[in-house]
C-alpha positions in Angstrom: 0.1 0.0 -0.2 1.4 3.3 -1.1 0.8 6.6 1.0 0.8 9.8 -1.0 2.1 12.8 1.4 1.0 16.1 -0.1 3.7 18.8 0.1 2.5 22.6 1.3 4.1 24.9 -1.4 6.5 27.3 -0.2 5.2 30.1 -2.1 3.1 30.6 -5.2 5.2 32.7 -8.2 2.7 33.7 -10.7 0.3 31.2 -9.7 2.6 28.3 -9.6 3.3 26.5 -6.8 7.4 26.3 -5.5 7.7 23.8 -3.2 11.6 24.4 -2.4 13.5 27.2 -1.9 15.7 27.8 -4.8 19.2 27.2 -4.1 20.5 30.7 -5.6 17.9 32.9 -3.4 20.2 34.8 -0.9 18.1 35.9 2.3 19.9 38.4 4.4 20.3 37.0 8.0 18.0 39.8 9.7 15.4 39.8 6.9 12.7 37.7 8.5 13.0 38.7 12.3 10.0 40.8 13.1 9.2 41.9 16.9 5.7 41.5 17.3 5.5 42.4 20.7 5.4 46.4 20.9 4.9 48.3 24.0 4.3 52.1 24.4 6.7 52.4 27.7 8.0 50.2 30.2 4.6 49.9 32.2 2.8 48.6 29.3 5.6 46.0 29.2 5.3 45.2 33.0 1.4 45.0 32.7 1.6 42.6 29.4 4.0 40.3 31.0 1.9 40.5 34.2 -1.2 39.4 32.1 0.6 36.9 29.9 1.9 34.8 33.3 -1.6 35.3 34.8 0.4 37.2 38.3 -1.4 38.7 40.6 -1.0 42.8 40.3 -1.3 42.9 44.0 1.3 40.7 45.0 4.0 40.6 42.3 6.6 38.1 42.7 9.2 40.8 41.7 12.0 38.0 41.1 10.1 36.7 38.2 9.1 39.5 36.7 12.3 41.2 37.2 14.1 37.9 35.3 11.3 38.3 32.5 11.6 42.0 31.8 15.2 41.9 31.6 14.5 39.4 29.2 12.7 41.5 26.6 15.4 44.4 27.4 17.8 42.7 26.3 16.2 41.0 23.4 15.2 44.3 22.1 18.8 45.4 22.3 19.7 42.4 20.0 17.2 42.8 17.6 18.9 46.5 17.5 15.7 48.1 18.2 16.1 51.4 19.7 15.7 51.5 23.6 14.4 54.2 25.1 15.7 55.5 28.1 12.7 55.0 30.6 13.2 51.4 29.9 16.3 51.1 31.7 15.1 53.4 34.3 12.3 50.6 34.8 15.0 47.9 34.9 16.4 49.7 37.7 13.5 50.5 39.6 12.6 46.6 39.1 16.2 45.5 40.5 16.0 48.1 43.5 12.4 46.8 44.8 13.5 43.2 44.4 16.4 44.1 46.5 14.8 45.4 48.9 12.4 42.8 49.3 15.6 40.4 49.9 17.0 42.5 52.7 15.6 41.5 56.3 13.0 42.4 57.6 13.3 44.9 60.6 11.9 43.8 64.2 8.3 44.4 64.3 8.1 48.2 66.1 4.2 48.1 65.9 4.0 50.0 62.7 3.0 48.5 59.7 6.2 48.5 57.1 5.2 50.1 53.7 5.7 47.2 50.8 8.3 48.1 48.4 5.9 47.2 45.2 3.0 49.5 46.3 4.3 52.7 44.0 4.9 50.2 41.4 1.5 48.7 41.8 -0.4 52.2 41.9 1.3 53.0 38.6 0.2 49.6 36.8 -3.3 49.8 37.9 -3.7 53.3 36.9 -2.2 52.6 33.6 -4.1 50.1 33.0 -7.7 51.8 33.8 -6.3 54.5 31.3 -5.6 51.7 28.5 -8.8 50.4 29.0 -10.7 53.7 28.7 -8.4 54.8 25.6 -9.3 51.1 24.0 -12.8 52.0 24.8 -12.6 55.3 22.9 -11.0 53.7 19.9 -13.6 51.4 19.3 -16.0 53.9 19.0 -17.2 55.1 15.6 -14.9 57.3 14.0 -15.4 59.4 10.6 -12.8 58.1 8.0 -12.5 54.9 9.6 -15.8 53.3 10.3 -18.0 55.8 8.3 -17.7 58.5 6.1 -19.6 61.8 6.4 -22.2 62.3 3.1 -22.0 65.4 1.4 -24.2 66.7 -0.6 -24.6 70.1 -2.4 -27.2 72.7 -2.3 -28.1 75.6 -4.4 -29.2 78.3 -2.3 -30.2 81.6 -3.6 -29.0 83.9 -1.0 -31.7 87.0 -0.9 -30.4 90.1 -1.4 -31.1 92.3 1.4 -31.2 96.2 0.2 -30.6 98.9 2.6 -33.3 101.1 4.0 -33.4 104.6 1.6 -34.4 107.8 3.2 -36.9 109.4 1.3 -34.9 112.7 1.8 -31.6 110.9 0.8 -33.7 110.1 -2.6 -35.2 113.7 -2.9 -31.6 115.2 -2.7 -30.0 112.5 -4.7 -32.5 113.4 -7.5 -31.9 116.9 -6.7 -28.3 116.8 -7.5 -28.9 115.0 -10.7 -31.4 117.4 -12.4 -28.6 120.5 -11.2 -25.8 118.5 -12.6 -27.9 117.8 -16.1 -28.6 121.5 -15.9 -24.7 122.7 -16.1 -23.8 120.0 -18.7 -26.8 120.8 -20.6 -26.2 122.0 -24.7 -27.8 124.6 -25.7 -28.1 124.7 -29.6 -28.8 128.3 -31.4 -30.5 128.3 -34.5 -30.7 131.0 -37.0 -34.2 132.0 -37.9 -35.0 133.7 -41.6 -37.0 136.7 -40.7 -37.7 139.0 -43.9 -38.1 142.8 -43.2 -39.9 143.3 -46.6 -42.3 140.7 -45.7 -43.4 142.3 -42.5 -43.5 145.5 -44.2 -46.3 144.4 -46.6 -48.0 142.9 -43.6 -48.2 146.0 -41.9 -49.5 147.7 -44.8 -52.4 145.3 -45.2 -53.0 145.7 -41.9 -53.1 149.5 -42.3 -55.6 149.3 -45.2 -58.7 150.7 -44.6 -58.0 151.9 -41.4 -57.5 155.4 -40.6 -55.5 155.3 -37.7 -53.8 152.2 -36.0 -52.1 152.1 -32.3 -48.3 151.4 -32.6 -48.6 148.5 -30.0 -51.4 147.2 -32.1 -49.1 146.6 -35.0 -47.3 144.2 -32.7 -48.0 140.5 -31.4 -46.3 140.2 -27.9 -46.8 136.1 -28.1 -44.2 135.5 -31.4 -41.1 136.4 -29.8 -38.5 138.8 -29.4 -37.0 138.5 -32.9 -40.4 138.8 -34.5 -40.9 142.2 -32.3 -37.7 143.4 -34.0 -38.2 143.0 -37.4 -41.7 144.6 -37.3 -40.3 147.3 -35.6 -37.2 147.6 -38.1 -40.3 147.2 -40.8 -42.6 150.5 -39.4 -39.2 152.4 -39.5 -38.3 151.4 -42.9 -41.9 152.0 -43.9 -41.4 155.5 -42.5 -38.2 156.5 -44.2 -39.7 155.3 -47.7 -42.9 157.6 -46.6 -45.0 155.0 -47.0 -46.9 155.4 -43.5 -47.0 158.4 -41.0 -46.3 157.5 -37.4 -48.1 160.8 -35.5 -48.1 161.7 -31.8 -50.4 164.7 -30.6 -48.0 165.2 -28.0 -45.4 164.0 -25.2 -46.2 161.0 -23.7 -49.5 160.5 -26.3 -50.1 157.2 -27.9 -48.4 156.8 -31.0 -50.5 156.2 -33.9 -49.7 154.6 -37.5 -51.4 155.0 -41.1 -50.9 155.1 -44.4 -50.1 158.0 -46.5 -53.0 159.6 -48.4 -53.3 158.0 -52.0 -50.9 154.6 -51.2 -52.7 151.6 -52.4 -52.2 148.5 -50.9 -48.7 146.4 -51.9 
């Protein structure tokens, strides 16, 4: 009867099992040395040793604990790990406590002797409580590790609040605009074509069949100053050509205009 023994592959290279280590494969001596247990300080290491070997933290066997602690310190130094000074200080403290416990006890004087381990036990218990609290906090849900925050984009239209306007300020602003518009206003001057001869003919027609006409009645005040000036020039021109007569009975008396005798209408 033949029994087949299955051999587990050493590794998988591109999906193919490798059953033996290649002879030309060089592995540095320190390449696979991994220090799995990491501690956050000497108290953490002491607490780890106590829990690992089921020791009573209130009655610590200093000889055993000191030996195990020194073994870890030597292992860290042998693996060229950076060893903090606090680890060496704790080692010195453990040796001191161990030495004090090896000394003979003094004769009982009635007073209770203090245990050399009391301060170390107090620090260990306090550290254990702090570590348990930190672990409890770490087990809580954390943003980015256990869940992510949902983000949505909302388009919000911000209502624009206009400032309150005082009616007086609005009125002053309007008056300022009007005043500025007046300053910058452009004046356009056009030349109006007025004929003195044409007004002379009009005056002669008005004087036709009339004996006298008051001087003021020959003018129309609503037509503007230019027309009045041309009308006055037309009367003077008619008087110069002896087509009309301008008479007055006395000072401050009304002035009349009439046609010369025998003049026909123009």
